[in-house]
N, C-alpha and C positions, 0 to 999 in steps of 0.2 A: 703309721696309718692304721693301727689296730686298736679297737676299743674293747673295754672289758666285756667278756662274755661272747665275743665275736668268734672265738675259736670253734664254737659249736657250728658255725656256718661254713666250715671248710672240710673238704673230704680228707681222709687219712693220707691219700697219695699226694694231695696238695700240701698238707702239713709237713710231710717228709721233705718235699722239695724246698719248702720255705726254710726249714731248719738247715738244710744243706747249704743253701745260698747265703743264709745269715752267717754260717761258719766260714764260708769262703770269703764273704765280704769282710768279716771281722779280721780274718787272717791277713787279708790283703792290706787293710789299713795298718795293721801292726807291722807288716813287712815294709810298707812305705815309710812309716815312722822310723824304723830301724835304719833303713837305707839313708834317709835324710839326716838322721842323727850322726851316723858314721861320717857322712859327707862333711858335716860341720865340725865334728871333732878332729878330723884329719885335714882340715882346710889348708893349713900351712904346708903340710907334707905333700898334699896332692895338687897344690896350686901350680899353675903353669899355663902354658899356651894350650888351650883346649878348643880353640875355635875350629869349627868344622871346615874341612877342605872340600873344594869342589870335586865331585866324583870324576874319575878318569873315564875315558871312552870305553875301556875294557870293562870296568865295573858297571857302567851303564848297560852294556850288552848283556852282561851276566844277570843284571836285574831284570831286564826284559825277558830273558829266558826263564828266570825264576817265576816271574809273574805269569808268563805263558803256561808254565807247568801247573801253577795254582789254578788257572782258569780251566785248563784241560782236565785236571783232576776233579774239580768241582763238577764240571759238565758231565763227565763220565759217570761219576758217583750218583749225582741226582738225576741224570737222564735215565740211568738204569733203575733207580728207585721208582720214579713216577711211572715209567713204562711197566715195570713189574707189578706195581700196585694196581695199575689198570688191568693188566693181563690176568691177575689173580682175583678179579672182581671185588676189589676193595676201593676203587674210585666211586664217586657218588653222583647221582643225578643232579642233586643240589651241590655243586653248580656246573659240573663238567658237561652233563647232558644238555642243560639249559643253554650254555654258551655255544656248544657245537651246533645245536639245532638252529640257533639264530644265524650263525655263519652259513650253515648248509642251506637254510631257506633264502638268505640274501643272495647267495650264489645263483639260486634259481629264480631270482626276480621277486621274491616275497620279502620285501624290505623289513628286516628285523622281526619277522613273524616268529611267534612262539606259541606253545600250547601248555607247557608244564604248569605255569603259574598265572600268566597273563597272555592276552592275545598278541600284544606287541611288546618287545623287550624294553622299549622306552617307558612303558608304564611301570617298570620295575626299577631299572637303573638307566642313567644317562651315560652310555658307553659307545659313542660313535667311533672311538678308536678301533673297534673291531672291524670297521670297514677296511682298514689296512691289511687285514688278514684274508680278505675275500679273494684277491688274485692268487695268493699262495694256496689257499684251500681249493680253489678251482683246479689247480694243477695237482695238488696232493690232498684229496678229500679223505683225510684220516684224523681220527682223534689224536693220534700221536704227534701230528704236526703241531697242534696247540700245546701239547705238553713240552715238546722240544723248544718251541718259540719262547715259552715262559722260562724254561731252564737256562737257555742261552742268554735271554734278556736279563735275567737276574745276575748271572755270572758277569755280564758285561759291566755291571756297576763297579766292579773292582778296578777297572781301567781308569776312569776319571778320578776315582777315590785315591788311587796310587799317585796319579799325576798331581792332584791337589796336595796330598800329604808330602810328596817329595819336594814340591816347591815351597811349601810353608815351613817344613821342618828341616829342609836342606840335608836330608839323610835318606839314602837309599834303603838302609836296613830298617829304619822306622816306617818308611812308606810301605815296604813289603810286609812288615808286621801288621800294619793297619789293614792292608788289602787282605791278608790271610785271615785276620780276625773277622772281617766282613764275610768272607766265604765260609768261615766256621760258625758264624753267628746262628744260634738255634732258630731265632725268629725268621731269618731269611730262609732257612731250610724248611720251616713249616709252611711259609707262604708258597714255596716251590712245590711242596708235597701235596698240598690241598687243591687237587683238581686244577682248573684253569681259571684265572681271573685277569682280565686285561689290565686292571689297575696295578698288578704286580710289576708291570713294565715301568711304572712311575717311579719306583725306587731308584733304578739306574738313571732315569731321566732327570730326577731332582738333583742327584749328585752331579750329573753332567752339566746341568743348568748352573749350579753353584760354582763349579769349576770354571765355567765360561764367564760368569759374573766376576769371579776373582781375577780373571785375566782381562777383564774389561771388554769381553767379546759379547756385546749385548745382542747382536743378531743371533748368534749361536745360542745364547741363553734363552731367547724368545722361542727359538725352534724347539728346544728341549722342554720348555714349559707347556707347550701345546700338548705334550703326551699326557701328563697328569690331568690337565684341564679337560681333555676329551676321554679320559679313561673311567671316571666315575664322578657322580654329581657332587659328593662331599669334598673332593680334592680341590675344588675351586677355593675353598677356605684356606688351604695350605698354600696355594698359588698366591692368594691375596696376602698372606703373611710374608711370603717371599718378596712380593712387591714392596710391602711396607719396609721390610728390612733393607732392600736396595735403596729406597728413597731416604730413609732416616740414617742409615749407617754407612752406606756407600756413596751417598750424595748423587745417585742417579735418579733425579727427581721425576723426569718425564717417564722414563722406563718403569720405575718403581710404581708410580701412581697409576700408570696405565694398566699394569698387570694386577695391582691391588683391586682396582675397579672392575676389571674384566673377571677376575677370579670370584669376587664377591657377587657379581651380577650372575654369572653362570650357575654358581651353586644355589643362589637364592631363587632364581627363575626355575631351574630344573627341579629342585626339591619341593618348593612351595606352590608351584603352578603347573609345570609340565607333567610331572609324574602323577599328582592327584587328578589332573584333568583327564589324562589317558586312562587312568585306573578307575575313574568314576567313583573315587572315594579317597580317603587319606592314605598316605604311604604307609606300608607296614613297617618301614624303617622308623618312622616317627613314633610308632606305637611303643618303641623301646624306651621312650622318654616320657611316657604318659604319667609317670609318678610325679613329674614336674608340673604338669598341666595339660589341658586338652589342646591348646593351640601354641604355636611358637612364641607368641607374645606372653602367654601365661607361663610358659617354661622359663623364659628370660626373666620374668618378674620374680618367679620363685628363686632363681639363682641369686638375684640381687637382694631381696628382702628377707629370705629365709635361709641364711647360710648355715645355721645350726642344723636345720632339717636336712639340708643337702649333705652336710658332713656326716650325720648319723647314718645316712644311706650309703655313703662311700667308704666309711672307715671300717673296712673288714679285711681279714687276712688275704682274701683272694686278690684284692687289688694291690695289697702290699707285695704279694708274691709276683704279681705282674710287673711292678716297678723294678723289683730286684732282677727278674729275668731279663729286663731290658738293659739294666745298668751294670750288673756285675760282670758280664763278659768283656767289657772294655774298662774295667777298673774304676767306674764312676767318673772317668776323665771328662765325659760330656758335660758334667755339672760345672766344670771350670770354663767351658766354652760359651760364655755369655758374650753377646746376645744370641749367638747362632743357635743354641739349644732351644731357644724360645720358638724357633720355627717348627718344632715338633708339637707345640702346645695345641694347635687346633685339632690335630688327630688324637692326641692324648686325652684332651678334654672330652671329645666326642665319644671315645671308647670308655673312659671311666664313668661317664654319666649314663651309659646305656645299660638297660636291664636285659641283657642277652648273654646266654651262658658262654659264648665264645668271643665276645667282643672285647672284654677286658682280660683276654688271655693271649698267649703268643701262638696258639695252635691253629689259628685260621689266618685269613688274609688281612685282618683288620689293622695289623701293625704297619701296613704300607706307608701311611703318611708320617710315621714316626722314625722308622729305621734310617732313612737317608740323612736326616738332620741330626740324629744321635751320632752318626759316624763323622759327619762334618764337624759337629761340636767337639767330638773326641780329638780330632786333629787340632782344632783351635785351642782346646784345653791343654793339650800336650805342648803346643807351642808356647802358651802362656806360662806353663809350668817351667819350661826351659829358661824363661827370663827370671824366674824366682830362685831356682836352685843354683848353688854355687858351682857345681861340677857337672860337666857334660855327661860323665859316666853315670851319675845318679839318674839324670833325666833319661839317658839311654836305656838303663835297666828297667825303669818304670814303663817306658814306652814299649819295649820288647815284651813286657809281661802280659800285654793284651792277648798274645797268642796262647800261652798256657792257661790264662783265665778263660778264654773262649773254649779251649779244649775241655776244661773242667765243667763249664756250663753245658757243653755239648754232651758230656757224660751224664748229666742230670736230665736234660731235655733233648733227647736224640730223635730226630725225625725218622730215622730208620727203624726205630723200635717202639716209640711212644704209641700207646693204644688206649688212652683214657677217654679223650673227647671224641675220637673217631676210631673206626675199626683198625686193628693192627695192619700196617701197610703191606706186609709180606706174608700174611697168613694164607694157607691153602684151603680152598673149599674141599670137603671130602668127595663131592660129586662134580668137580670142575669139568671132567671130561663129558659128562652128560649135559652140562650147561652149554658147552661148545656145540654139541650135536643139536641141542634144542634151538640155539640161535640160528642155525642153518635152515630151520623149518619155517621161520617167520617171513612171510611175503614182504618185499621191500616197500611196497606202497601201502601196507596195512597200517591202520591206527592201532596203537598198542597201549595196554595198561600193564604196568610192571611195578617193581619196587625200586628203591633208591640205588641199590647195588648194581642193577642190570640196565637201568636207563642209559648210562653212558655207552653201552654196547648196542643200543637200539635208537640212537638219537637222530640218525639220518632218515627222517620221515617228517611229514607235516603234523601228524597226530601222535603225540607221546604224552602219557599221563602216569602219575606216580601215586600209589596208595601206601599208607603207613607213614611213619615218621620220615622226613619232616614235611609231608605234603601239605600244601596250602590251598589246594583247589580240588573240588570234587571231580572225579573222572566221569566221562559220559556213561549213561546206563547201558549202552550197546556198542562197545568198541569192537573193532574187527578181530583183535587178538588179545588174549590175556596170557602173559608170560610170568610164571611163578616158580620159584624154588622153595618147596615146602620145608626143606631142611634148613633154610636160611631164615632165621628169625631175629636178625640184628636190628631190623627196622620195623617189623610187624610180627605179632605173635600168632600162633596157630589159630586161635579162635577168631581173630580178625580176618584171616584168610577165608575161613568158613563163612563168616558173615558176608564177605564180598561176593563169594561164589554163589551163595544162595539168593542174592538179589538179581542175578542174571536170569534171563529167560531160558529155562531148562530145555525148552523145545527147539531153540535156535542154535545152540552151541554144541560143538563136537570136539573131541580130543584129536589133535594132530601129532602130539608127542607126549609120551608119559614113560618115564624111566628114572630110577634112582632119585626119587623125590622131585624131579622136574615134571611139570605139566604145562602144556601149551594148548589152549583151546581157541577155536576160531568160530566166528559167527557164520552160520550157513555153510559149514564145512566140517570135515573130519568125522569122527564117529560119535553120533549123538548118544548111542547106547553106552559108549565108553564114558561120556560125560555124566550120564545118569548114574552109572555104576559108581563113578568117583564121588558124586555128590550125595547120593542116597546111602552109600555104604562108607561114610566118612571114617577115615582111619587115623584121625588125630595127627595129620601131617607125617605119617609113617611112609608116605609115598604111594 
């Protein structure tokens, strides 16, 4: 998927990852070839009764214990990561503060009210699933509740995946290996790390829905399909694909067509009518596809009649890296899992076509509609491979290899250390103690202007606004409070701080906190003399 000259369009750190994954992928295929060759050469010597035996009750209990330990280990590790990331001011307003403010407002009767980007969250995304969090948040009104819900929700996906794999592969060991690979999968870790997104819960829900369909439990499958349908507007397309699969390949015609129609209707109505109507303009999400055309119909027409143009825009090493990051950790086994792997197509196509720096990468939340179906297809692909190979031990070795492959991939793309697209998750601010003291001075009812890194710590209010990257809305000219860390220039540079402060009314604002690079000013409060001194004797963000 790389065309000549396209290596100029890739960053050095991306090129290094691409090379490493190509080496791992090549070595993997060589190993598979050697194992299969040995299997065929020694066929007569190794022939015998290799049919798997039903697991004993004792082994089943051991497997449940092992799975439980995997779940606990994942939950502790990622629970610690996301909470420490937040505590160290490395979480972001886009999107943690946005989501928490919506839930906080809804608890107080202001239904899906928001201020960071739009007036109502439905003008940005269709995510009524967040209503399920309202009762919990009313009891525990904390940012960390959202982070723990996401962590535990993602971990839970290993349970139906293990159950599905054990049933289809008739092997406790391989089922545990698949579950472990899921919990080690870098893309899952990055979804978990990156703030809070309700659609993250759709990963486990899709796996649970497929497991239910595989057991012919259609009511349970329908229940789980509601989660992605209500978690984000574009996931209706994946639900529709799920429905078509059920109708065409599982012969559940009524069930499948009903969900195909419902998924397509929800995504179409919300993306092309509800969001633009509430936004009073086109969705900013659709702007990512403007290179295809100005309207959805023009975009579709370009895809159909100008395939070469589309290919020229897609054939770059960044997208090649993306595909390797998705496929290498499970040894490309998902490619054998037809037609199940095609369920990932809606999400994959949407991501590959988008002109957005994070959408065709694994470092944000956009892999949600891809991950569950890659793992389902991995199980199916491994099952199919077992029918092809002559020896069970060969099949078993290949299946178990998803664990070391996932570990190697995790070494290349580690959510605990990766710091290219987003700030390093565990870096310490040099003036963190001053930031904590400054937060205590902000009145809880005040409207606040701040930057992306501090918005998550100020989200429990009706008026919250962000300046600097990636702000998409101008803040009001006269907020109650401005909260700024001059030492922190990750999302806004020093001169932009000065430009913002100079447009405020110098006669109405006063300093209520200033120390170690932190400055908090309040309208009609604090020391006006202190604000004049700060502004007129600008120290180039020296504090």
